[in-house]
N, C-alpha and C positions, 0 to 999 in steps of 0.2 A: 473517490476511493484514494487511501493513502498508497498503498501498493499490494498487489495480491501475494499470497505466499501459499506454499505448501502447509499441510500439517507442520508444527514445530517440531515434534520427535523424529520427523523423518530426515533433519539436519543432523548427521553424525558428526564427528571429527572432534579437535581439541575443544572447541568451544560449542556446549551445548546452547539452546535457547534460554535466554534469561531477561529479564527485565533491567535496562540499565540506565538509571538516571543521572549518572555523573561521569563527565569526560573533559579531560584538557590535553590537547594534543600538541607536540613540539617537533613536527616536521615541516617549519615554514616554508622551505624552498618548493619541496613538493605540492603543498595546498597551495602555494601561489601561482605555479606552473599550472595545476588543475582548473584553477577559477579564471585565471586572468592572461595564461601565458597560451593559449591553443589559437588565438587569431592571428599568430604571427607579429604582434605589435611589439615593439622594444620597448621594454620596461625597464626601471632602477633595478640594481642587484639587491637580491633580497637581505632583509635584516638576518643576521646571525646573532642569536643572544650569547651574553658572557659566560653565562653556566646554564646547567640544567636546571638550578634554581628558580631562574627568572621565568615570571608569570608573563606569557604574551598576549593571552586572552582569558574572559571569565565567562564561560558559556552559561544561556540562559536556561538552567534546570537546575533542581533540586538534588543534592546526591546525599545518600546515607554512607555513614563511615566506612560500612562494610564494601559498597560499591566504587565509591571512591578509592578505597584502598585497592580493591582487584585490578581497577584500570591503570592506576600508577605502576602496579606491579608488573603488568602486562606490557607497558611501555618500558621499563625498566629493562626486563627480558630482553625485549627485542634490541634494544640502544646495546646490550651487552653482546649480543650476538646478532647483529645486522643481516647477517646471510643465513639464518635461520628461518626458514619458509613454516615451520610449523608455529614458531611464536609470531611471524607476521599474520599468519591465517587465523589466530586466536584472538589478536589485537583488532584486525579487520571485521571479523565477526560480531566482535561485541561492539563496535561503532556501528555496522548495519543493523544489528538488532535496536539499537538506540533510535536509529533513524525512524524505523517503525513505530517504536514506543513512542517516542516523543514528536514524531513529525517534522521533523527538522533536516532537509536536505544535506545541510553542511557535513553531517556525519557520514552519509554515502561518500563524499569527496576523501576524508579522512581513511575511510576503509578503503579507496581505491590507491590513495597515497601508501598506504601499508604494504601493498602487494605489486607496487608498478614494479620495482626492480624483476620481479619475476612475469608480470604479464607482457612486459616490453621486450622478453627475449624471443628468439625466433622459434623456439618449441616450449612453451609454459608448462610447468608441472599440472596435473589433474587437479590439485585443489586450486590452484592459483585462476585456473581456466574456470572453476565452478564459482569462485568468488566474483570474479570478473563477470561474469553471468548475471549474478544477482546485482551487481552494481548498474549493471547496463538493462536491467529489466526494470529497475525502480528507475531509472531515467528514461523509460518509453523507448529504449533500444531493442525492441523485442527480436527482431530478425537477429541482430548482432549478438544477444544474450542466447539465441537458440544456437548460432552458429558455434559461440563458445563451449555449449554443452554438449553439442555433438562431437567436436574434436575430443573432450573428455571421455564420451562415451565409448568411443574408438578405442581407448586405451584401457577402461576401467566400466566394463558394461554391467558388472553387479554392483555399481555404487547407487544404492538408492536415492540419494539426494538429486544426483542428475536427471533421474526419471520424475521424480517428484515436482522438480522444477520446472521440467519441460511440459508436464501436464499442467503447471498453473500458468505458465505464458501462453499456450495454447487456448487455455481457457479465456485469458484475457483478449485475444485475438478470434474468439468463436468459433474455433476448430475444435468441435466437440470429438470428433472422430478421432483425431490425431490425440487429444487429451485422452480419451479414453484407452486408447493404444500405449500412451504413456503409463497410464494407471496399471494395465495389464503386466507391464514389466516391474511395477512397484511391488505387485501381489505377492511373489515367490522371495521377496527379499525383505519385506516388513509384516507387522503384526496386522493380526485381523480388523483391528481398530483403526489404523492406518489405511489400510486397503477400502474399508467401509468408508472412511471421510473421503479418499481420492474420488471413489466412484460415486459417492452420494452426491457430491456437490454439481457432477456433471448432469446425472438424473434431474435434480433440481431447476436446471436450466433447460432440460429438453423435455418437458410435459409430463415429469414424473416426479412433482414435488411430494405429493402424498406418501409415493414408495421412499423417496429421499428420506423424509424425515422420520418414518416407520423405522428403517433399517439404520439409520446414524443413532436415533434415539435408544435402539435396542443394543447397538454397538457399544454405545457408552456406558449404558446400565451394566453390561457384562465385565468392565474395567473402570471400577470405581477406585483404582489404585493408579490410574491413569497422571501423569504429569500436569501440573497446573496451567502449563501453557498450552499444551494439547487441549485440556477440557475447556480452555477459554476461547481457542479457536473453533471447538464444534459447537459449544454453546450458541456462538455468534452465528455459526451456520444454521442450527436449528431456529433460531430466531428468525432469520432471513428467510426460510422454507415456511415457517409459519405465518410471516405477512404475506408471503404469497398465498397461501392459503385462505386468507382472510382470519386467522385464528389469532387475532391481537392480543387476548389475555395471554395466551399461550407464549406468543413471542415475547410479551413483558417478561414474563417468567424467565426465560431463557437468559435475556440481556440481564437481568438481574443477578442471575446466577453466574454468569461469566464477570460480571464486575465483582462480585462478592468474593471472587478468587484472588483479588490483590494483586493483578500482575498488568503493568502499565501497557497499555495497547491503544493506540490513536483510532484503530478502524474500529472497534467497540464502541469506543466513546461517539464517533461520529454516525455510526448506523442507530445508535439507540438516539440520539438528540434528532435525528431526521424522523425517526420513530415518533419522540413526543411532540415535535413540530407538526406531523401530520396528524396527530393525535388532537391538537389544538391546545398543548400544554407546554406554553413556550417558558413560563417560569421555572418550571422542573428542568428544562433543556438550560438554562441560565445558571443554575445551581450545579448542575452536572459540568458544565464547560468552564465555570469561574477559574482563574488561574491557569487558562490554556491558551492566552494571546499568541505565543510564541508560534504554534503551529497555524499555517494559514488555512487548513482545511476546517480546524476546529474553531478558529477565528471566525470564520465566515457563518458558522453555524450558531456561533453565540451571538454574533450582530445580529442575525436572522430573529432568534428568539428575542431578543432585547427589543427589537423593533416590533415585533408581534405583542410584547408585553408593554409598549409605549413606554420604555426606561430611557432615561435621559443619557446613558452611555452609549446608545445606539449609533449616532451620527460619528464621534469619534471611532469606533471601531470600523465602521464602513469607511472611513476616510483612512484609516491605517490600512486597511485591505486594499484600497484602491492603489495606495503607493507600494504595496509589496506587489502587486500584479504588474503594475507599470516598470518596476525595477526588473522583475522577471522576464518582460518582455524586451528590455533593452539588454538582456544577457540572452536571449533565445532561448528561454526557459519554457518549456510547455509542459510541464509537470501539473499543474494545475487549471488547466483549460476548462475541464468539466466546471471546476468551481467558480473560476471567473465567469462563465457562460451565467450560471445561476446568478451571479450578483448582478450581471447585467440585465437580467430578464426581472429580478426582484427591482430594480431600478426603471423597468420601463422601456429599455434598449432592446426590442424585441430583435431587430435586425443584428445588432451586435450579438446578440446572444445566438442565434441560429448559426453566425460565422465561425463564433469561437467553440458552439457544440458539434457542428458538421466538421470541423478541422480535428476535434478531440477525437470524433467517432473513426475518424479515418485511421487513427493511432492506436486506440483500444476500445472494444465492444463488449465491454461489460453491460448487464442490465441499467446500472446507474448512469451509463455513457449513453445508452438510448434514451433512456428516462428525460434527460435533460434537453437531447434532440428532439422529441416528440412534443415537449413542453414549449420550448422556444418555437419550433416550426410552426404549432398551432395559434401562439400568440402574433406571431408574423404573417398567420395565414398562407404560409408558404408549404403546401403540400408535398412538393417536389424534395424540398429540402429534407424532409421528414422520411422520404423512400428508405433508405437504406436501413432505418431503424424498424420500419413498417416489415421491410423484407425479412428481416432477422427475426421479427416477434412471429412471423408467419412461420419460416421455414424451421425455427427452433423448436415450437410449441411451448413457449415460455408461458408459463400460467401466474398471472396477477392481474386482480380487477382493477387497479388502477392505469396499468399500462392497456389493458382492452379499452376502457373507456377513452383513453386518450386515441386510440388507433381507428375506434368508431366515430370520433367528432372530427378527427381530422378526413377520414373518408366522406363524412356527410359535406365536408367543405369542397368536394369535387363535385358534388350535384348542382 
């Protein structure tokens, strides 16, 4: 998973959810501190550019003229008024959206840098607290993110974004009771479509996938004018619910409908690629993910698809991925342990896969996190390691034939 998010239209404020493909940030001192200065090591003084026109780095994605201009305007606006919180939040939101769309975690660092003057204060403003929570949840600091949201809710209990994100984070932690309570706080503050989206995903995780699919599909039909980003979010969740119900043709229809909206989003690309791989259609997955090497999550799926299709490019992409994961380990970065476990399992290292999958499951407990733990434990013949995922599968009532088969095979190992 890239990161979990509530429906995009639940995010109010100066920066609405958009797909961003272009950015170049010039806060070198803050970026330097975020990525290298947190361990107490003494580092040389940061480089200061001679002028605002000096290019420090060209970032690895394509920009449209409109998007590039928008981001330059946001940076320029903040430079002109560096104490303006609204402008800082607008810039931070753009970078955060970009991290989700492009799958590059550096942009989360840029977002954090934009709001750091406020989050480092003793009593941060509500907007800064919420944005900080988004940054923290992206980095899997879920308890810290929930604490930020709780502080924000004390002062602004009618802020729908706070409750949407609280529900989303509790879903990642498999706290469905808490997530549903947060959705109840969303209901009087949001549209019927957003309320349906909030509750449907919980139903899909708790043994009511058919009801979730029907309710969310009906809610979307009643709102053909919904924002494209929200439609994408809902089409992806409908596809996932259809997969759970074994309705593969319907699932593919939803994946394609989401992609046709033209909103760049790494999550749907990863989900559809996994679907294609499970369907034994690796060449289609390769076509879907070409030019997405910059995202670790998508690079893994590209390499798996190339390997399944016996393409000569697979070894180089696996080597690239291995280097990235090793670099992440040196930084103490645990963002992609699920995917790293999947790589180890693919390469025959079942024990290494179990270790990574178990550590990942301790941090986040979404269905895909349970899946890799079940698969790795089965390969390693380690039923005990799979127990947390088996317990979740039983207690949640989660429906998916693939998970049920894995659970049955693991139970047979006990005999």
